C-alpha positions as CSV (number, residue, x, y, z in Angstrom):
1,X,-76.8,-0.7,10.2
2,X,-80.1,-1.6,7.9
3,X,-81.6,-4.8,9.0
4,X,-83.5,-6.7,6.3
5,X,-86.0,-9.2,7.1
6,X,-86.9,-11.8,5.4
7,X,-90.5,-13.7,6.4
8,X,-92.8,-16.3,5.1
9,X,-94.8,-18.9,6.2
10,X,-91.2,-20.8,7.5
11,X,-89.4,-19.5,11.2
12,X,-88.4,-16.0,10.5
13,X,-84.9,-15.3,10.2
14,X,-82.8,-12.0,10.5
15,X,-80.0,-11.1,7.8
16,X,-78.5,-7.9,9.1
17,X,-75.3,-6.3,7.6
18,X,-73.0,-3.9,9.4
19,X,-70.8,-2.1,6.8
20,X,-68.7,-0.1,9.5
21,X,-67.7,-3.9,10.9
22,X,-67.8,-5.6,7.8
23,X,-69.5,-8.5,9.8
24,X,-72.7,-10.5,9.0
25,X,-75.8,-11.9,11.3
26,X,-76.8,-15.3,9.8
27,X,-79.2,-18.3,11.5
28,X,-77.4,-20.7,13.9
29,X,-77.3,-24.0,13.4
30,X,-80.2,-25.2,14.9
31,X,-83.0,-27.4,14.3
32,X,-86.2,-26.9,16.3
33,X,-85.5,-23.1,16.2
34,X,-83.7,-19.9,14.2
35,X,-81.3,-17.6,16.3
36,X,-78.8,-14.8,15.6
37,X,-75.5,-15.5,15.5
38,X,-72.9,-12.9,14.5
39,X,-70.3,-14.5,11.8
40,X,-67.8,-12.4,10.7
41,X,-66.7,-11.9,7.4
42,X,-65.0,-9.2,4.9
43,X,-66.9,-7.4,3.0
44,X,-65.0,-6.3,-0.2
45,X,-67.4,-3.5,-1.4
46,X,-70.6,-1.7,0.4
47,X,-73.5,-3.2,-0.6
48,X,-76.2,-2.3,-1.9
49,X,-80.0,-3.3,-1.4
50,X,-80.1,-6.2,-4.6
51,X,-76.9,-7.3,-2.8
52,X,-78.5,-7.9,0.9
53,X,-81.4,-9.8,-1.5
54,X,-79.5,-12.0,-3.1
55,X,-77.9,-13.1,0.1
56,X,-81.2,-13.2,2.1
57,X,-82.2,-15.6,-0.9
58,X,-79.1,-17.9,-0.3
59,X,-79.1,-18.0,3.3
60,X,-82.6,-18.8,3.3
61,X,-81.9,-22.3,1.3
62,X,-79.1,-23.0,3.5
63,X,-81.2,-23.4,6.3
64,X,-83.9,-25.4,4.4
65,X,-86.2,-22.8,4.0
66,X,-87.9,-23.6,0.4
67,X,-86.6,-22.3,-2.9
68,X,-90.0,-20.9,-4.1
69,X,-89.9,-18.1,-1.4
70,X,-89.4,-15.2,-3.4
71,X,-86.5,-13.3,-1.7
72,X,-87.5,-10.1,-4.4
73,X,-90.9,-9.4,-2.9
74,X,-88.9,-9.3,0.8
75,X,-90.6,-6.4,3.3
76,X,-87.6,-3.9,3.3
77,X,-87.7,-2.5,7.3
78,X,-86.1,0.6,7.9
79,X,-83.2,0.5,5.2
80,X,-80.5,2.7,5.5
81,X,-76.7,3.1,4.8
82,X,-74.3,4.9,7.0
83,X,-72.0,7.1,5.1
84,X,-68.1,5.9,4.7
85,X,-65.6,8.4,6.3
86,X,-63.8,9.8,3.4
87,X,-60.2,10.7,2.6
88,X,-58.8,14.1,2.8
89,X,-58.4,14.0,-0.7
90,X,-61.9,13.3,-1.6
91,X,-63.8,15.8,1.0
92,X,-61.3,18.3,-1.0
93,X,-62.6,16.9,-4.5
94,X,-66.1,17.3,-3.6
95,X,-65.6,20.7,-2.6
96,X,-63.9,21.9,-5.8
97,X,-67.5,23.1,-7.4
98,X,-68.1,25.7,-4.8
99,X,-64.3,27.5,-6.3
100,X,-65.7,27.7,-9.3
101,X,-69.5,29.2,-8.3
102,X,-68.0,31.6,-5.7
103,X,-65.4,32.2,-8.5
104,X,-68.1,33.4,-11.2
105,X,-70.0,35.3,-8.2
106,X,-67.1,37.2,-6.7
107,X,-66.4,38.3,-10.4
108,X,-69.8,39.5,-11.4
109,X,-71.3,41.0,-8.3
110,X,-68.2,42.7,-7.0
111,X,-67.0,43.8,-10.2
112,X,-68.7,43.3,-13.0
113,X,-72.3,43.7,-12.5
114,X,-71.6,47.3,-10.2
115,X,-69.6,48.9,-13.1
116,X,-71.8,47.8,-16.4
117,X,-75.0,48.9,-14.2
118,X,-73.4,52.6,-14.0
119,X,-72.5,52.5,-17.8
120,X,-75.9,51.3,-19.0
121,X,-78.2,53.4,-16.4
122,X,-76.4,56.0,-14.9
123,X,-79.0,58.0,-13.0
124,X,-80.0,56.2,-9.7
125,X,-77.8,53.2,-10.6
126,X,-77.5,52.2,-7.0
127,X,-80.9,51.1,-7.0
128,X,-81.1,49.5,-10.6
129,X,-78.3,47.7,-9.0
130,X,-80.3,46.2,-6.1
131,X,-83.5,46.1,-8.2
132,X,-81.8,44.4,-10.7
133,X,-80.1,41.8,-8.3
134,X,-83.3,41.3,-6.3
135,X,-85.3,40.3,-9.3
136,X,-82.2,37.5,-10.0
137,X,-82.6,36.4,-6.5
138,X,-86.4,35.5,-7.5
139,X,-85.2,32.6,-9.2
140,X,-82.5,31.6,-6.8
141,X,-85.3,31.6,-4.2
142,X,-87.9,29.4,-6.1
143,X,-85.8,27.4,-8.0
144,X,-83.4,25.4,-4.9
145,X,-86.5,23.4,-3.3
146,X,-87.7,22.5,-6.6
147,X,-85.0,20.8,-7.8
148,X,-83.3,19.5,-4.6
149,X,-86.6,17.7,-4.4
150,X,-86.2,16.3,-8.0
151,X,-82.4,15.6,-7.1
152,X,-83.6,13.5,-4.2
153,X,-85.9,11.5,-6.8
154,X,-83.2,11.4,-9.5
155,X,-82.5,7.7,-10.8
156,X,-80.1,8.9,-13.4
157,X,-77.1,6.2,-14.0
158,X,-74.8,9.4,-13.0
159,X,-76.6,9.5,-9.4
160,X,-79.0,12.4,-7.8
161,X,-77.2,15.2,-7.9
162,X,-74.5,15.0,-11.1
163,X,-77.1,14.7,-13.4
164,X,-78.0,18.6,-12.4
165,X,-75.0,19.9,-12.0
166,X,-74.1,19.3,-15.4
167,X,-77.1,20.9,-17.3
168,X,-77.4,23.6,-14.4
169,X,-73.7,24.9,-15.7
170,X,-74.1,24.4,-19.3
171,X,-77.4,27.0,-18.9
172,X,-75.4,28.9,-16.3
173,X,-72.7,29.1,-19.4
174,X,-75.2,30.4,-22.1
175,X,-76.3,33.2,-19.5
176,X,-73.1,34.4,-19.2
177,X,-72.1,35.0,-22.8
178,X,-75.4,37.0,-22.8
179,X,-74.7,38.8,-20.4
180,X,-71.7,39.8,-21.2
181,X,-73.3,41.2,-24.6
182,X,-75.9,42.9,-23.1
183,X,-73.5,45.3,-21.5
184,X,-71.3,45.4,-24.2
185,X,-74.5,47.1,-26.3
186,X,-75.7,48.6,-23.2
187,X,-78.9,46.7,-23.5
188,X,-80.6,47.2,-20.2
189,X,-83.3,44.5,-20.9
190,X,-81.3,41.9,-22.2
191,X,-78.7,42.4,-19.5
192,X,-81.7,41.3,-17.2
193,X,-82.7,38.8,-19.4
194,X,-79.7,37.4,-19.2
195,X,-79.0,37.7,-15.7
196,X,-82.1,35.7,-15.0
197,X,-80.4,32.5,-17.6
198,X,-77.3,32.9,-14.6
199,X,-79.7,32.6,-12.2
200,X,-81.4,29.8,-13.1
201,X,-78.3,27.7,-14.4
202,X,-76.2,28.7,-11.5
203,X,-79.2,27.9,-8.9
204,X,-80.2,24.4,-11.1
205,X,-76.5,23.3,-10.5
206,X,-75.7,24.5,-6.3
207,X,-79.1,23.2,-5.5
208,X,-78.0,19.5,-6.6
209,X,-75.0,20.2,-5.1
210,X,-76.0,21.2,-1.8
211,X,-77.2,18.0,-1.1
212,X,-74.0,16.2,-1.7
213,X,-72.7,17.1,1.8
214,X,-75.6,15.3,3.8
215,X,-75.4,12.3,0.8
216,X,-72.1,11.9,1.5
217,X,-70.4,12.7,4.1
218,X,-70.6,11.4,7.5
219,X,-72.4,13.2,10.5
220,X,-68.6,13.6,12.1
221,X,-67.2,14.9,9.4
222,X,-69.2,17.8,8.5
223,X,-67.6,19.9,10.6
224,X,-64.7,19.5,8.0
225,X,-66.3,19.3,5.3
226,X,-68.4,22.5,5.9
227,X,-64.5,24.0,6.7
228,X,-63.7,22.8,3.3
229,X,-66.8,24.6,1.4
230,X,-66.0,27.3,3.3
231,X,-62.0,27.6,2.0
232,X,-63.5,27.2,-1.4
233,X,-65.9,29.9,-1.2
234,X,-63.3,32.6,-0.2
235,X,-60.6,31.6,-2.6
236,X,-63.2,31.4,-5.4
237,X,-64.3,34.7,-4.5
238,X,-61.0,36.1,-4.4
239,X,-59.8,35.0,-7.6
240,X,-63.2,36.0,-9.1
241,X,-62.5,40.0,-7.4
242,X,-59.0,40.3,-8.1
243,X,-58.8,38.8,-11.1
244,X,-62.2,40.6,-12.9
245,X,-61.2,43.5,-10.9
246,X,-58.0,43.9,-12.7
247,X,-59.3,42.9,-16.3
248,X,-62.5,45.2,-16.0
249,X,-60.4,48.1,-15.3
250,X,-58.3,47.6,-18.5
251,X,-61.1,47.1,-21.0
252,X,-60.9,43.1,-21.0
253,X,-64.5,42.2,-19.5
254,X,-64.6,39.6,-22.7
255,X,-61.9,37.8,-21.0
256,X,-63.1,38.2,-17.7
257,X,-66.5,36.1,-18.6
258,X,-64.8,33.4,-20.6
259,X,-62.6,32.7,-17.7
260,X,-65.0,32.6,-15.6
261,X,-67.0,30.2,-17.9
262,X,-63.9,27.8,-18.4
263,X,-63.4,27.5,-14.9
264,X,-66.8,26.1,-14.3
265,X,-66.9,23.8,-16.9
266,X,-63.4,22.6,-15.6
267,X,-64.2,22.6,-11.5
268,X,-67.2,20.9,-12.6
269,X,-65.7,17.9,-13.9
270,X,-62.7,17.8,-11.0
271,X,-65.9,17.9,-8.7
272,X,-68.2,15.2,-10.7
273,X,-65.5,12.5,-10.4
274,X,-64.7,12.7,-6.7
275,X,-68.2,12.3,-6.0
276,X,-68.6,8.4,-5.5
277,X,-72.7,8.8,-6.3
278,X,-74.0,5.7,-7.3
279,X,-77.2,5.1,-9.6
280,X,-80.2,7.0,-7.6
281,X,-82.9,4.7,-5.9
282,X,-86.0,5.4,-5.9
283,X,-88.2,6.1,-2.4
284,X,-89.0,3.6,-0.4
285,X,-93.0,2.4,-0.7
286,X,-95.4,3.2,1.9
287,X,-96.3,-0.2,2.3
288,X,-93.0,-1.6,3.1
289,X,-91.9,-3.6,-0.2
290,X,-88.7,-2.5,-2.2
291,X,-89.8,0.1,-4.8
292,X,-88.1,-0.8,-8.0
293,X,-85.1,1.9,-9.0
294,X,-85.9,2.0,-12.5
295,X,-86.8,5.6,-13.6
296,X,-90.8,4.6,-13.7
297,X,-93.5,4.5,-16.3
298,X,-93.5,8.5,-16.4
299,X,-92.9,11.3,-15.1
300,X,-95.7,12.3,-12.8
301,X,-95.2,8.8,-11.4
302,X,-92.0,9.0,-10.4
303,X,-92.0,12.7,-8.7
304,X,-95.8,12.7,-7.6
305,X,-96.2,15.9,-9.3
306,X,-95.1,19.5,-9.0
307,X,-97.9,20.2,-6.6
308,X,-97.3,17.2,-4.7
309,X,-93.5,18.7,-4.2
310,X,-94.4,21.6,-3.6
311,X,-96.7,20.6,-0.6
312,X,-93.6,18.8,1.2
313,X,-91.5,21.8,0.9
314,X,-93.3,22.9,3.6
315,X,-91.7,22.3,6.9
316,X,-93.5,22.7,10.3
317,X,-91.7,25.1,12.5
318,X,-93.8,23.7,15.6
319,X,-92.6,20.5,14.9
320,X,-88.8,21.7,14.1
321,X,-88.2,24.7,15.7
322,X,-84.4,24.4,15.5
323,X,-84.6,24.6,11.8
324,X,-86.4,27.2,12.1
325,X,-84.2,29.3,14.1
326,X,-81.4,28.4,12.2
327,X,-83.6,29.5,9.3
328,X,-83.8,32.5,10.3
329,X,-80.4,33.7,11.6
330,X,-78.8,32.1,8.5
331,X,-81.8,34.7,7.0
332,X,-80.3,37.8,9.4
333,X,-76.7,37.4,8.5
334,X,-77.4,36.8,4.8
335,X,-79.3,40.1,5.0
336,X,-76.8,42.4,6.8
337,X,-73.9,40.6,4.2
338,X,-76.0,41.9,1.2
339,X,-76.9,45.0,2.6
340,X,-73.2,46.2,1.6
341,X,-71.2,43.6,-0.4
342,X,-73.0,44.8,-4.2
343,X,-72.0,48.9,-3.4
344,X,-68.9,48.0,-2.6
345,X,-67.7,49.6,-5.7
346,X,-69.5,52.7,-5.1
347,X,-68.6,52.7,-1.6
348,X,-65.0,53.3,-2.8
349,X,-65.3,55.8,-5.4
350,X,-67.5,58.0,-3.5
351,X,-66.2,57.6,0.0
352,X,-62.6,56.3,0.0
353,X,-62.6,58.5,-3.3
354,X,-60.6,55.7,-5.4
355,X,-59.4,56.6,-8.5
356,X,-59.7,52.2,-9.5
357,X,-63.1,51.1,-7.3
358,X,-63.5,48.1,-9.4
359,X,-59.7,46.8,-8.8
360,X,-59.7,48.3,-5.4
361,X,-62.8,46.8,-4.7
362,X,-61.6,43.5,-5.8
363,X,-58.3,43.6,-3.3
364,X,-60.3,44.6,-0.8
365,X,-62.2,41.2,-1.5
366,X,-59.2,39.7,-1.4
367,X,-57.7,41.1,1.4
368,X,-61.3,39.9,3.7
369,X,-61.3,36.6,2.7
370,X,-57.3,35.9,2.9
371,X,-58.6,36.6,6.4
372,X,-61.8,34.3,6.0
373,X,-59.5,31.8,4.5
374,X,-57.5,31.5,8.0
375,X,-60.2,31.0,10.2
376,X,-62.4,28.9,7.7
377,X,-60.3,25.5,8.0
378,X,-59.9,26.4,11.7
379,X,-63.5,27.4,12.6
380,X,-65.0,23.8,10.9
381,X,-62.8,21.5,13.0
382,X,-63.5,23.3,16.2
383,X,-66.8,23.9,15.9
384,X,-67.3,20.0,16.0
385,X,-65.7,20.4,19.2
386,X,-66.8,23.2,21.0
387,X,-69.9,23.2,19.4
388,X,-71.6,25.8,16.5
389,X,-73.2,28.1,18.2
390,X,-70.3,29.6,20.4
391,X,-68.3,30.1,17.1
392,X,-71.3,31.9,15.7
393,X,-71.7,33.9,18.5
394,X,-68.0,35.6,18.3
395,X,-68.1,35.9,14.4
396,X,-71.7,37.7,13.9
397,X,-70.6,40.0,16.9
398,X,-67.2,40.6,15.3
399,X,-68.5,41.3,12.3
400,X,-71.0,44.1,13.7
401,X,-68.6,45.9,15.7
402,X,-66.4,46.1,11.9
403,X,-69.4,47.4,10.0
404,X,-69.5,50.1,12.1
405,X,-65.5,50.3,11.4
406,X,-66.3,50.8,7.8
407,X,-68.5,54.0,8.6
408,X,-65.8,56.1,10.2
409,X,-63.2,55.0,7.7
410,X,-62.2,57.4,5.1
411,X,-58.4,56.3,3.8
412,X,-57.4,53.1,1.8
413,X,-54.9,51.4,4.3
414,X,-57.8,51.6,6.9
415,X,-60.2,50.1,4.8
416,X,-57.5,47.5,4.3
417,X,-57.2,46.7,8.1
418,X,-61.1,46.7,8.3
419,X,-61.4,44.2,5.7
420,X,-58.9,42.1,6.9
421,X,-60.8,42.4,10.5
422,X,-64.1,41.6,8.7
423,X,-63.0,38.7,7.2
424,X,-61.4,36.6,9.8
425,X,-64.8,36.8,11.1
426,X,-66.8,36.2,8.2
427,X,-64.4,33.1,8.0
428,X,-65.4,31.8,11.3
429,X,-69.3,32.1,10.6
430,X,-69.3,30.4,7.3
431,X,-66.9,27.2,8.4
432,X,-69.8,26.5,10.9
433,X,-72.8,27.4,8.3
434,X,-73.4,24.8,6.3
435,X,-72.5,22.2,9.4
436,X,-74.9,23.9,11.5
437,X,-77.5,23.7,8.6
438,X,-76.6,19.7,8.0
439,X,-77.0,18.9,11.8
440,X,-80.9,20.7,12.3
441,X,-81.9,18.7,9.2
442,X,-86.0,17.5,9.5
443,X,-85.2,14.5,7.4
444,X,-81.7,13.3,6.4
445,X,-83.6,10.9,3.3
446,X,-84.8,13.8,1.9
447,X,-81.7,16.0,2.1
448,X,-81.7,17.4,-1.2
449,X,-85.1,19.4,-0.6
450,X,-84.9,20.1,2.9
451,X,-81.0,21.9,2.3
452,X,-83.2,23.7,-0.5
453,X,-85.4,24.9,2.0
454,X,-82.7,25.8,3.8
455,X,-81.2,27.5,1.3
456,X,-83.9,30.2,1.0
457,X,-82.4,31.8,3.8
458,X,-79.4,32.9,1.8
459,X,-81.4,33.6,-1.3
460,X,-84.2,35.9,-0.5
461,X,-82.5,38.4,1.7
462,X,-80.3,38.9,-1.8
463,X,-84.2,40.0,-3.2
464,X,-84.8,41.9,-0.6
465,X,-81.0,43.5,1.2
466,X,-79.5,45.1,-1.7
467,X,-83.4,47.0,-2.8
468,X,-83.4,48.3,0.3
469,X,-79.7,49.5,0.4
470,X,-80.0,51.1,-3.1
471,X,-83.0,53.4,-1.5
472,X,-80.7,54.4,1.7
473,X,-78.3,55.5,-0.9
474,X,-81.2,57.3,-2.6
475,X,-82.3,58.5,0.7
476,X,-78.8,60.1,1.1
477,X,-78.8,62.2,-2.0
478,X,-76.6,62.2,-5.1
479,X,-73.8,65.0,-6.2
480,X,-72.1,65.5,-9.3
481,X,-68.2,65.5,-9.5
482,X,-65.6,67.1,-12.0
483,X,-64.9,65.0,-14.3
484,X,-67.7,62.6,-13.5
485,X,-70.6,61.6,-16.1
486,X,-72.1,59.4,-13.5
487,X,-73.9,60.7,-10.0
488,X,-72.0,60.3,-6.6
489,X,-73.7,59.3,-3.4
490,X,-73.4,60.7,-0.4
491,X,-71.7,59.6,2.6
492,X,-74.5,59.9,5.0
493,X,-76.5,57.2,2.4
494,X,-73.5,54.7,3.3
495,X,-73.9,55.7,6.8
496,X,-77.3,54.2,7.2
497,X,-76.3,51.2,5.0
498,X,-73.5,50.3,7.6
499,X,-75.7,51.3,10.4
500,X,-78.7,48.7,9.0
501,X,-75.8,46.2,8.2
502,X,-74.5,46.0,11.5
503,X,-77.8,45.9,13.1
504,X,-79.1,42.8,11.1
505,X,-75.3,41.0,12.3
506,X,-76.1,41.5,16.0
507,X,-79.5,40.2,15.9
508,X,-78.5,37.3,13.5
509,X,-76.1,36.1,16.6
510,X,-78.8,36.7,19.5
511,X,-81.6,34.6,18.0
512,X,-79.2,31.6,17.2
513,X,-79.6,31.2,21.4
514,X,-82.8,29.8,20.8
515,X,-81.2,26.5,18.9
516,X,-81.4,24.1,21.6
517,X,-80.3,20.9,19.7
518,X,-77.5,21.6,18.4
519,X,-74.6,23.0,20.9
C-alpha cells in the first residue's frame, strides 16, 4: 500500500491505492465531514505517482474542493510500490545475463588465463596469476558500490539498471579483444591492461544488474529468484569451462573469446527484454514533496556528487549487525573458493599428472556444477520454508570436508567423484546466497547501493586469496619435469592450499550463527 495525502485549507481527504487488492479509498458522501470509504474498482495497469496525483485531483473536485487546489504540489507520504508476483518465464528471463557473465568468467579464470599466464611468464606463473587476478579485483572492489548508487538515481527512459548493463557489456567486449591480442603476442603489460578493461566493463554491468532482484522481485519469490540465479551461474560456468577447455587445448583461443563476446551481447538483449523496468524515478525530497522525475539541471545536482555517494556507502555494523555478519561469512566463503579455483588447472597438471589439464579442468568444473545445478533450484525453494541458515550450515560444512578430500586423491576418477560432492554442496549454498543478502539489506530503497556494498564481500577475497595461494605454492617448492618448459609445483604446496581453504569454509558456517534476523 502506498498512501497519498491531499491537504489544503479545506478539510483533509485521504487517497490510498492498494495494488494487490485493486482497491481505492475515496471520501464518503457526507456533507459535514470526510470519512474513508472503501470502493473496489478494477485497476487495469500498475499505478505510478502521476496517476495517483491526477486521480487525487479528480476526487478533490468530485468532493467539492475548489479547482484552484494544486494537486501536483501535494506532499507525498510513505510512497511505496510493492513488486507484483512474477511468472516463471519472467524469473527465467531476468536470470539469463547471469548465464553470460559466468560463461565469460568460467572460461577466463578456469582455462584461458591460467594457460596464457603460464606461457607468457613461465617462472613463478602461479604467483603471477594470483597477482594479476588480485590487481583486477581492485576494480571489482571499488566500482560496484559507486555504480550501484548511480543506478539507484538513474532516470533514463530504459530504467535504472539497463543503461549501465548495456554500457558495461560493450566495454567488456572491447577488453576481451585486447586480452586475446596480449596473450597472442605474449605481452604481459598489455595483458594486464586488457584484464583491467574487462573487469571495469563487467563490474559496471553486474553492479547495476545486482539491484534487479530487490527492485523487481517480491520478497516471497526471492528464494526462487536466487535459485534461478544459482542455476544460471552454474550452467554458464559449465559451458564456459568445458567449451573453452576443448578449444584452448586445440589452439583455438580466438574462437573461444569470440563465442564469449557473442553470448554476452545476445543474453543481455534477452535479459533486458524480460526486466519490466519503467523510467527511473528521482529520489524523494526530504521536505516531503515529490521531486521531478526529470534528469535535473546537471549531473552534480542529480546524484549529489561523488563525495556524497561515497559517504552513503558506509553501513554502520552496529545499526545493521545482520548485514555485517552476512558480509563477513560471504567473505570467508568466497576466500575459501578462490584459494583453489584459479589454480585448478595447475593442480591437475602437477598432482594428478593430467596430460590435458586445461580440458580436464573444464570437465572437473562441469561435473561439479552439474551437481550444483541439482541442488541450486531446490535449495532456494527449501530455504524459503526452513530458513537460509540451515542450508548454509550443511553446505559450507560439506564443502570444507570435500576440500580435505582433494588433498588426498591422486587419480582422475577420484577427482571426478570429489568434484561432484563439492558441487552438490556449493549449489546448496549459492542457491540461498543472494536471497540471504536481500533479506538483510539495510534499506530497500537503496538496493543498488547496498547490494554493491554486499558485493564487496565477494570481490575483496578475490584480490587477497589468489595472491596467498600463489605464495603457498611457491613456498612448497618447484621442480622441472622431462619435456616441460614450465616449472611444476610440489604436492606439499597444494596441501597448504586446500587446508587453508577448508578452514575458511568452516569459519564461514560458524560465523553465520551470529545473524539473528534471518531464520
